[in-house]
Each structure stands twice: as C-alpha cells, then as structure tokens.
Biopython code that builds the backbone (N, CA, C, O; Angstrom):
import numpy as np
from Bio.PDB.StructureBuilder import StructureBuilder

atoms = [
    (1, "UNK", "N", (77.581, 76.489, 96.468)),
    (1, "UNK", "CA", (78.556, 77.416, 96.801)),
    (1, "UNK", "C", (79.423, 76.912, 98.094)),
    (1, "UNK", "O", (80.163, 77.707, 98.674)),
    (2, "UNK", "N", (79.314, 75.740, 98.457)),
    (2, "UNK", "CA", (80.091, 75.182, 99.500)),
    (2, "UNK", "C", (81.494, 74.731, 98.902)),
    (2, "UNK", "O", (81.735, 73.535, 98.739)),
    (3, "UNK", "N", (82.347, 75.655, 98.603)),
    (3, "UNK", "CA", (83.577, 75.345, 98.028)),
    (3, "UNK", "C", (84.494, 74.422, 98.887)),
    (3, "UNK", "O", (85.115, 73.479, 98.397)),
    (4, "UNK", "N", (84.533, 74.763, 100.203)),
    (4, "UNK", "CA", (85.321, 73.948, 101.137)),
    (4, "UNK", "C", (84.830, 72.527, 101.267)),
    (4, "UNK", "O", (85.617, 71.587, 101.384)),
    (5, "UNK", "N", (83.491, 72.379, 101.244)),
    (5, "UNK", "CA", (82.853, 71.054, 101.244)),
    (5, "UNK", "C", (83.161, 70.307, 99.965)),
    (5, "UNK", "O", (83.357, 69.092, 99.997)),
    (6, "UNK", "N", (83.209, 70.982, 98.870)),
    (6, "UNK", "CA", (83.494, 70.289, 97.633)),
    (6, "UNK", "C", (84.944, 69.748, 97.647)),
    (6, "UNK", "O", (85.189, 68.615, 97.233)),
    (7, "UNK", "N", (85.873, 70.551, 98.114)),
    (7, "UNK", "CA", (87.290, 70.093, 98.193)),
    (7, "UNK", "C", (87.373, 68.925, 99.176)),
    (7, "UNK", "O", (88.110, 67.967, 98.945)),
    (8, "UNK", "N", (86.665, 69.002, 100.202)),
    (8, "UNK", "CA", (86.703, 67.905, 101.254)),
    (8, "UNK", "C", (86.113, 66.589, 100.670)),
    (8, "UNK", "O", (86.638, 65.497, 100.889)),
    (9, "UNK", "N", (85.078, 66.739, 99.971)),
    (9, "UNK", "CA", (84.466, 65.505, 99.317)),
    (9, "UNK", "C", (85.387, 64.885, 98.301)),
    (9, "UNK", "O", (85.453, 63.660, 98.206)),
    (10, "UNK", "N", (86.136, 65.726, 97.501)),
    (10, "UNK", "CA", (87.044, 65.111, 96.559)),
    (10, "UNK", "C", (88.207, 64.445, 97.242)),
    (10, "UNK", "O", (88.711, 63.425, 96.772)),
    (11, "UNK", "N", (88.654, 65.039, 98.395)),
    (11, "UNK", "CA", (89.734, 64.434, 99.132)),
    (11, "UNK", "C", (89.355, 63.016, 99.653)),
    (11, "UNK", "O", (90.196, 62.125, 99.769)),
    (12, "UNK", "N", (88.056, 62.864, 99.956)),
    (12, "UNK", "CA", (87.657, 61.546, 100.374)),
    (12, "UNK", "C", (87.567, 60.534, 99.291)),
    (12, "UNK", "O", (87.857, 59.352, 99.481)),
    (13, "UNK", "N", (87.150, 61.025, 98.117)),
    (13, "UNK", "CA", (87.069, 60.127, 96.890)),
    (13, "UNK", "C", (88.481, 59.817, 96.316)),
    (13, "UNK", "O", (88.768, 58.678, 95.947)),
    (14, "UNK", "N", (89.334, 60.830, 96.251)),
    (14, "UNK", "CA", (90.624, 60.677, 95.614)),
    (14, "UNK", "C", (91.674, 61.330, 96.488)),
    (14, "UNK", "O", (92.126, 62.432, 96.178)),
    (15, "UNK", "N", (92.083, 60.675, 97.587)),
    (15, "UNK", "CA", (93.185, 61.247, 98.447)),
    (15, "UNK", "C", (94.450, 61.310, 97.738)),
    (15, "UNK", "O", (94.721, 60.452, 96.897)),
    (16, "UNK", "N", (95.301, 62.323, 98.031)),
    (16, "UNK", "CA", (96.545, 62.453, 97.285)),
    (16, "UNK", "C", (97.435, 61.222, 97.345)),
    (16, "UNK", "O", (98.180, 60.959, 96.401)),
    (17, "UNK", "N", (97.376, 60.473, 98.418)),
    (17, "UNK", "CA", (98.256, 59.311, 98.542)),
    (17, "UNK", "C", (97.698, 58.082, 97.822)),
    (17, "UNK", "O", (98.394, 57.071, 97.724)),
    (18, "UNK", "N", (96.469, 58.139, 97.318)),
    (18, "UNK", "CA", (95.850, 57.149, 96.571)),
    (18, "UNK", "C", (95.105, 57.689, 95.317)),
    (18, "UNK", "O", (93.883, 57.555, 95.239)),
    (19, "UNK", "N", (95.772, 58.255, 94.404)),
    (19, "UNK", "CA", (95.029, 58.789, 93.188)),
    (19, "UNK", "C", (94.324, 57.767, 92.415)),
    (19, "UNK", "O", (94.786, 56.652, 92.169)),
    (20, "UNK", "N", (93.080, 58.241, 92.010)),
    (20, "UNK", "CA", (92.185, 57.304, 91.231)),
    (20, "UNK", "C", (92.412, 57.473, 89.794)),
    (20, "UNK", "O", (93.000, 58.459, 89.349)),
    (21, "UNK", "N", (91.931, 56.474, 89.021)),
    (21, "UNK", "CA", (92.136, 56.519, 87.615)),
    (21, "UNK", "C", (90.884, 57.250, 86.930)),
    (21, "UNK", "O", (89.748, 57.096, 87.379)),
    (22, "UNK", "N", (91.131, 57.974, 85.926)),
    (22, "UNK", "CA", (90.178, 58.377, 84.914)),
    (22, "UNK", "C", (88.959, 59.112, 85.481)),
    (22, "UNK", "O", (89.045, 60.244, 85.958)),
    (23, "UNK", "N", (87.748, 58.370, 85.402)),
    (23, "UNK", "CA", (86.532, 59.122, 85.755)),
    (23, "UNK", "C", (86.606, 59.831, 87.022)),
    (23, "UNK", "O", (86.490, 61.056, 87.008)),
    (24, "UNK", "N", (86.803, 59.149, 88.219)),
    (24, "UNK", "CA", (86.749, 59.867, 89.371)),
    (24, "UNK", "C", (87.864, 60.933, 89.515)),
    (24, "UNK", "O", (87.697, 61.953, 90.184)),
    (25, "UNK", "N", (88.976, 60.655, 88.871)),
    (25, "UNK", "CA", (90.105, 61.654, 88.999)),
    (25, "UNK", "C", (89.691, 62.882, 88.138)),
    (25, "UNK", "O", (89.827, 64.020, 88.588)),
    (26, "UNK", "N", (89.193, 62.650, 86.913)),
    (26, "UNK", "CA", (88.835, 63.845, 86.147)),
    (26, "UNK", "C", (87.712, 64.688, 86.841)),
    (26, "UNK", "O", (87.716, 65.918, 86.887)),
    (27, "UNK", "N", (86.813, 63.925, 87.340)),
    (27, "UNK", "CA", (85.713, 64.629, 88.135)),
    (27, "UNK", "C", (86.268, 65.434, 89.314)),
    (27, "UNK", "O", (85.930, 66.603, 89.500)),
    (28, "UNK", "N", (87.136, 64.778, 90.114)),
    (28, "UNK", "CA", (87.697, 65.430, 91.265)),
    (28, "UNK", "C", (88.568, 66.574, 90.978)),
    (28, "UNK", "O", (88.494, 67.585, 91.676)),
    (29, "UNK", "N", (89.456, 66.474, 89.917)),
    (29, "UNK", "CA", (90.308, 67.534, 89.596)),
    (29, "UNK", "C", (89.512, 68.733, 89.068)),
    (29, "UNK", "O", (89.826, 69.881, 89.379)),
    (30, "UNK", "N", (88.472, 68.449, 88.259)),
    (30, "UNK", "CA", (87.642, 69.556, 87.731)),
    (30, "UNK", "C", (86.853, 70.267, 88.940)),
    (30, "UNK", "O", (86.821, 71.488, 89.094)),
    (31, "UNK", "N", (86.243, 69.361, 89.747)),
    (31, "UNK", "CA", (85.494, 69.963, 90.858)),
    (31, "UNK", "C", (86.329, 70.620, 91.857)),
    (31, "UNK", "O", (85.948, 71.655, 92.404)),
    (32, "UNK", "N", (87.490, 70.050, 92.131)),
    (32, "UNK", "CA", (88.532, 70.696, 93.033)),
    (32, "UNK", "C", (89.073, 72.005, 92.460)),
    (32, "UNK", "O", (89.275, 72.975, 93.190)),
    (33, "UNK", "N", (89.284, 72.019, 91.257)),
    (33, "UNK", "CA", (89.721, 73.222, 90.634)),
    (33, "UNK", "C", (88.685, 74.350, 90.686)),
    (33, "UNK", "O", (89.015, 75.490, 91.015)),
    (34, "UNK", "N", (87.406, 74.015, 90.353)),
    (34, "UNK", "CA", (86.286, 74.985, 90.469)),
    (34, "UNK", "C", (86.178, 75.523, 91.928)),
    (34, "UNK", "O", (86.011, 76.717, 92.178)),
    (35, "UNK", "N", (86.288, 74.545, 92.873)),
    (35, "UNK", "CA", (86.204, 74.962, 94.309)),
    (35, "UNK", "C", (87.328, 75.854, 94.698)),
    (35, "UNK", "O", (87.145, 76.856, 95.391)),
    (36, "UNK", "N", (88.570, 75.462, 94.221)),
    (36, "UNK", "CA", (89.646, 76.412, 94.628)),
    (36, "UNK", "C", (89.510, 77.777, 94.028)),
    (36, "UNK", "O", (89.882, 78.759, 94.670)),
    (37, "UNK", "N", (88.988, 77.893, 92.813)),
    (37, "UNK", "CA", (88.719, 79.177, 92.171)),
    (37, "UNK", "C", (87.654, 79.930, 93.008)),
    (37, "UNK", "O", (87.785, 81.137, 93.213)),
    (38, "UNK", "N", (86.658, 79.268, 93.468)),
    (38, "UNK", "CA", (85.667, 79.931, 94.243)),
    (38, "UNK", "C", (86.141, 80.389, 95.596)),
    (38, "UNK", "O", (85.556, 81.315, 96.158)),
    (39, "UNK", "N", (87.209, 79.764, 96.168)),
    (39, "UNK", "CA", (87.783, 80.192, 97.368)),
    (39, "UNK", "C", (88.815, 81.220, 97.165)),
    (39, "UNK", "O", (89.338, 81.751, 98.144)),
    (40, "UNK", "N", (89.145, 81.540, 95.965)),
    (40, "UNK", "CA", (90.134, 82.560, 95.626)),
    (40, "UNK", "C", (91.530, 82.087, 95.562)),
    (40, "UNK", "O", (92.458, 82.895, 95.534)),
    (41, "UNK", "N", (91.729, 80.715, 95.536)),
    (41, "UNK", "CA", (93.053, 80.117, 95.383)),
    (41, "UNK", "C", (93.313, 79.848, 93.910)),
    (41, "UNK", "O", (93.268, 78.716, 93.429)),
    (42, "UNK", "N", (93.599, 80.997, 93.191)),
    (42, "UNK", "CA", (93.708, 80.879, 91.737)),
    (42, "UNK", "C", (94.859, 80.066, 91.260)),
    (42, "UNK", "O", (94.774, 79.449, 90.199)),
    (43, "UNK", "N", (96.016, 80.033, 92.053)),
    (43, "UNK", "CA", (97.174, 79.222, 91.638)),
    (43, "UNK", "C", (96.759, 77.685, 91.643)),
    (43, "UNK", "O", (97.007, 76.948, 90.690)),
    (44, "UNK", "N", (96.157, 77.298, 92.704)),
    (44, "UNK", "CA", (95.756, 75.860, 92.780)),
    (44, "UNK", "C", (94.706, 75.513, 91.725)),
    (44, "UNK", "O", (94.762, 74.472, 91.071)),
    (45, "UNK", "N", (93.724, 76.453, 91.587)),
    (45, "UNK", "CA", (92.697, 76.132, 90.615)),
    (45, "UNK", "C", (93.272, 76.055, 89.213)),
    (45, "UNK", "O", (92.897, 75.175, 88.439)),
    (46, "UNK", "N", (94.158, 76.947, 88.881)),
    (46, "UNK", "CA", (94.758, 76.892, 87.496)),
    (46, "UNK", "C", (95.543, 75.587, 87.349)),
    (46, "UNK", "O", (95.432, 74.950, 86.301)),
    (47, "UNK", "N", (96.319, 75.159, 88.323)),
    (47, "UNK", "CA", (97.088, 73.924, 88.287)),
    (47, "UNK", "C", (96.173, 72.721, 88.021)),
    (47, "UNK", "O", (96.430, 71.934, 87.109)),
    (48, "UNK", "N", (95.124, 72.584, 88.806)),
    (48, "UNK", "CA", (94.199, 71.522, 88.654)),
    (48, "UNK", "C", (93.438, 71.456, 87.362)),
    (48, "UNK", "O", (93.271, 70.402, 86.747)),
    (49, "UNK", "N", (92.984, 72.626, 86.974)),
    (49, "UNK", "CA", (92.197, 72.735, 85.706)),
    (49, "UNK", "C", (93.091, 72.412, 84.481)),
    (49, "UNK", "O", (92.677, 71.700, 83.566)),
    (50, "UNK", "N", (94.264, 72.929, 84.492)),
    (50, "UNK", "CA", (95.149, 72.616, 83.344)),
    (50, "UNK", "C", (95.576, 71.190, 83.348)),
    (50, "UNK", "O", (95.664, 70.578, 82.284)),
    (51, "UNK", "N", (95.834, 70.653, 84.449)),
    (51, "UNK", "CA", (96.160, 69.226, 84.559)),
    (51, "UNK", "C", (95.096, 68.329, 84.064)),
    (51, "UNK", "O", (95.374, 67.423, 83.279)),
    (52, "UNK", "N", (93.845, 68.543, 84.498)),
    (52, "UNK", "CA", (92.693, 67.724, 84.052)),
    (52, "UNK", "C", (92.447, 67.909, 82.572)),
    (52, "UNK", "O", (92.033, 66.979, 81.880)),
    (53, "UNK", "N", (92.702, 69.113, 82.087)),
    (53, "UNK", "CA", (92.434, 69.347, 80.597)),
    (53, "UNK", "C", (93.428, 68.515, 79.796)),
    (53, "UNK", "O", (93.083, 67.905, 78.784)),
    (54, "UNK", "N", (94.744, 68.505, 80.304)),
    (54, "UNK", "CA", (95.751, 67.664, 79.543)),
    (54, "UNK", "C", (95.398, 66.126, 79.669)),
    (54, "UNK", "O", (95.501, 65.356, 78.714)),
    (55, "UNK", "N", (94.986, 65.757, 80.885)),
    (55, "UNK", "CA", (94.638, 64.297, 81.000)),
    (55, "UNK", "C", (93.462, 63.904, 80.154)),
    (55, "UNK", "O", (93.432, 62.796, 79.619)),
    (56, "UNK", "N", (92.517, 64.755, 80.020)),
    (56, "UNK", "CA", (91.349, 64.433, 79.185)),
    (56, "UNK", "C", (91.699, 64.390, 77.748)),
    (56, "UNK", "O", (91.122, 63.597, 77.003)),
    (57, "UNK", "N", (92.602, 65.190, 77.320)),
    (57, "UNK", "CA", (93.134, 65.139, 75.906)),
    (57, "UNK", "C", (93.893, 63.828, 75.711)),
    (57, "UNK", "O", (93.712, 63.203, 74.666)),
    (58, "UNK", "N", (94.712, 63.377, 76.622)),
    (58, "UNK", "CA", (95.542, 62.201, 76.524)),
    (58, "UNK", "C", (94.715, 60.938, 76.627)),
    (58, "UNK", "O", (94.877, 60.028, 75.813)),
    (59, "UNK", "N", (93.827, 60.862, 77.615)),
    (59, "UNK", "CA", (93.047, 59.642, 77.848)),
    (59, "UNK", "C", (91.581, 60.008, 78.073)),
    (59, "UNK", "O", (91.107, 60.053, 79.208)),
    (60, "UNK", "N", (90.874, 60.268, 76.980)),
    (60, "UNK", "CA", (89.510, 60.653, 77.136)),
    (60, "UNK", "C", (88.658, 59.493, 77.707)),
    (60, "UNK", "O", (88.886, 58.314, 77.437)),
    (61, "UNK", "N", (87.657, 59.915, 78.519)),
    (61, "UNK", "CA", (86.801, 58.988, 79.148)),
    (61, "UNK", "C", (85.304, 59.357, 78.824)),
    (61, "UNK", "O", (85.057, 60.424, 78.262)),
    (62, "UNK", "N", (84.428, 58.584, 79.134)),
    (62, "UNK", "CA", (82.974, 58.715, 78.783)),
    (62, "UNK", "C", (82.457, 60.057, 79.189)),
    (62, "UNK", "O", (81.864, 60.762, 78.373)),
    (63, "UNK", "N", (82.667, 60.444, 80.454)),
    (63, "UNK", "CA", (81.990, 61.698, 80.944)),
    (63, "UNK", "C", (82.860, 62.916, 80.752)),
    (63, "UNK", "O", (82.494, 63.997, 81.215)),
    (64, "UNK", "N", (83.951, 62.798, 80.115)),
    (64, "UNK", "CA", (84.860, 63.985, 79.939)),
    (64, "UNK", "C", (84.193, 65.176, 79.175)),
    (64, "UNK", "O", (84.516, 66.347, 79.379)),
    (65, "UNK", "N", (83.269, 64.799, 78.310)),
    (65, "UNK", "CA", (82.514, 65.846, 77.561)),
    (65, "UNK", "C", (81.852, 66.791, 78.538)),
    (65, "UNK", "O", (81.833, 68.008, 78.355)),
    (66, "UNK", "N", (81.294, 66.173, 79.615)),
    (66, "UNK", "CA", (80.514, 66.934, 80.560)),
    (66, "UNK", "C", (81.511, 67.762, 81.449)),
    (66, "UNK", "O", (81.313, 68.966, 81.608)),
    (67, "UNK", "N", (82.596, 67.118, 82.038)),
    (67, "UNK", "CA", (83.534, 67.712, 82.873)),
    (67, "UNK", "C", (84.302, 68.802, 82.170)),
    (67, "UNK", "O", (84.690, 69.780, 82.809)),
    (68, "UNK", "N", (84.534, 68.674, 80.886)),
    (68, "UNK", "CA", (85.269, 69.690, 80.174)),
    (68, "UNK", "C", (84.496, 70.929, 80.077)),
    (68, "UNK", "O", (85.097, 72.003, 80.035)),
    (69, "UNK", "N", (83.155, 70.877, 80.035)),
    (69, "UNK", "CA", (82.336, 72.143, 80.041)),
    (69, "UNK", "C", (82.677, 72.865, 81.299)),
    (69, "UNK", "O", (83.034, 74.041, 81.225)),
    (70, "UNK", "N", (82.594, 72.233, 82.496)),
    (70, "UNK", "CA", (82.926, 72.890, 83.714)),
    (70, "UNK", "C", (84.282, 73.325, 83.803)),
    (70, "UNK", "O", (84.534, 74.405, 84.338)),
    (71, "UNK", "N", (85.283, 72.514, 83.282)),
    (71, "UNK", "CA", (86.638, 72.887, 83.295)),
    (71, "UNK", "C", (86.880, 74.214, 82.519)),
    (71, "UNK", "O", (87.546, 75.127, 83.006)),
    (72, "UNK", "N", (86.340, 74.271, 81.358)),
    (72, "UNK", "CA", (86.624, 75.463, 80.415)),
    (72, "UNK", "C", (85.850, 76.645, 80.972)),
    (72, "UNK", "O", (86.334, 77.775, 80.896)),
    (73, "UNK", "N", (84.679, 76.427, 81.523)),
    (73, "UNK", "CA", (83.869, 77.522, 82.050)),
    (73, "UNK", "C", (84.668, 78.200, 83.291)),
    (73, "UNK", "O", (84.805, 79.419, 83.401)),
    (74, "UNK", "N", (85.134, 77.325, 84.133)),
    (74, "UNK", "CA", (85.880, 77.715, 85.353)),
    (74, "UNK", "C", (87.184, 78.410, 84.927)),
    (74, "UNK", "O", (87.554, 79.420, 85.525)),
    (75, "UNK", "N", (87.883, 77.894, 83.915)),
    (75, "UNK", "CA", (89.131, 78.488, 83.372)),
    (75, "UNK", "C", (88.824, 79.952, 82.895)),
    (75, "UNK", "O", (89.550, 80.900, 83.194)),
    (76, "UNK", "N", (87.693, 80.060, 82.130)),
    (76, "UNK", "CA", (87.357, 81.368, 81.579)),
    (76, "UNK", "C", (87.086, 82.301, 82.761)),
    (76, "UNK", "O", (87.547, 83.442, 82.733)),
    (77, "UNK", "N", (86.368, 81.876, 83.783)),
    (77, "UNK", "CA", (86.021, 82.775, 84.930)),
    (77, "UNK", "C", (87.334, 83.117, 85.677)),
    (77, "UNK", "O", (87.514, 84.254, 86.113)),
    (78, "UNK", "N", (88.227, 82.157, 85.821)),
    (78, "UNK", "CA", (89.420, 82.402, 86.524)),
    (78, "UNK", "C", (90.327, 83.373, 85.770)),
    (78, "UNK", "O", (90.890, 84.270, 86.399)),
    (79, "UNK", "N", (90.488, 83.243, 84.515)),
    (79, "UNK", "CA", (91.276, 84.163, 83.709)),
    (79, "UNK", "C", (90.626, 85.588, 83.741)),
    (79, "UNK", "O", (91.361, 86.570, 83.833)),
    (80, "UNK", "N", (89.402, 85.711, 83.674)),
    (80, "UNK", "CA", (88.713, 87.068, 83.784)),
    (80, "UNK", "C", (89.004, 87.604, 85.199)),
    (80, "UNK", "O", (89.291, 88.795, 85.325)),
    (81, "UNK", "N", (88.949, 86.850, 86.190)),
    (81, "UNK", "CA", (89.152, 87.333, 87.563)),
    (81, "UNK", "C", (90.600, 87.786, 87.727)),
    (81, "UNK", "O", (90.844, 88.722, 88.488)),
    (82, "UNK", "N", (91.594, 87.158, 87.040)),
    (82, "UNK", "CA", (92.955, 87.530, 87.144)),
    (82, "UNK", "C", (93.334, 88.694, 86.199)),
    (82, "UNK", "O", (94.461, 89.189, 86.217)),
    (83, "UNK", "N", (92.340, 89.115, 85.365)),
    (83, "UNK", "CA", (92.543, 90.231, 84.426)),
    (83, "UNK", "C", (93.250, 89.777, 83.201)),
    (83, "UNK", "O", (93.506, 90.579, 82.302)),
]
sb = StructureBuilder()
sb.init_structure("model")
sb.init_model(0)
sb.init_chain("A")
sb.init_seg("    ")
for serial, (resi, resn, name, xyz) in enumerate(atoms, 1):
    if name == "N":
        sb.init_residue(resn, " ", resi, " ")
    sb.init_atom(name, np.array(xyz, "f"), 0.0, 1.0, " ", f" {name:<3s}", serial, name[0])
structure = sb.get_structure()
C-alpha cells in the first residue's frame, strides 16, 4: 500500500528522460498506474494504464500476460471508483 514508494521506484527504473524498452517499461507503467489510482490520481492512472495496454497489444513481451492482469484489474477498480 506504499503507492508513493511504488511511483518513486518506477521513476528510478524508468525516468521520464530515459524511457526503457518493453519489459521494464510495461512493468513500470502498470505499477505506476496502479499506484496513481491508489493515490486518487485517476487521470494519471487512466493515462498510464491505457498506454501500457496499447503497447502490450502492439509489442507483446514475455511477462505481459502477468502485467495485463494487474492492468485490467486496476482499470476495473478505477472505472468503478469513477462511477
């Protein structure tokens, strides 16, 4: 439940000025989106979760099956929270 810590960890792994490719990027976007949702930043969460979903569709990677579960679960929770 350390949402701020999760965001900070992803910023270390994939800073905005040096975006990573594929696995770490998909992981960080998914984790960052879930953290933003947990912090109540629904706009940022939706942006990250939809972005990573599109990227996983275009360029699937080995662990995307796992991150997609979290991505879809968080999207469902986010949409329920928004009504």
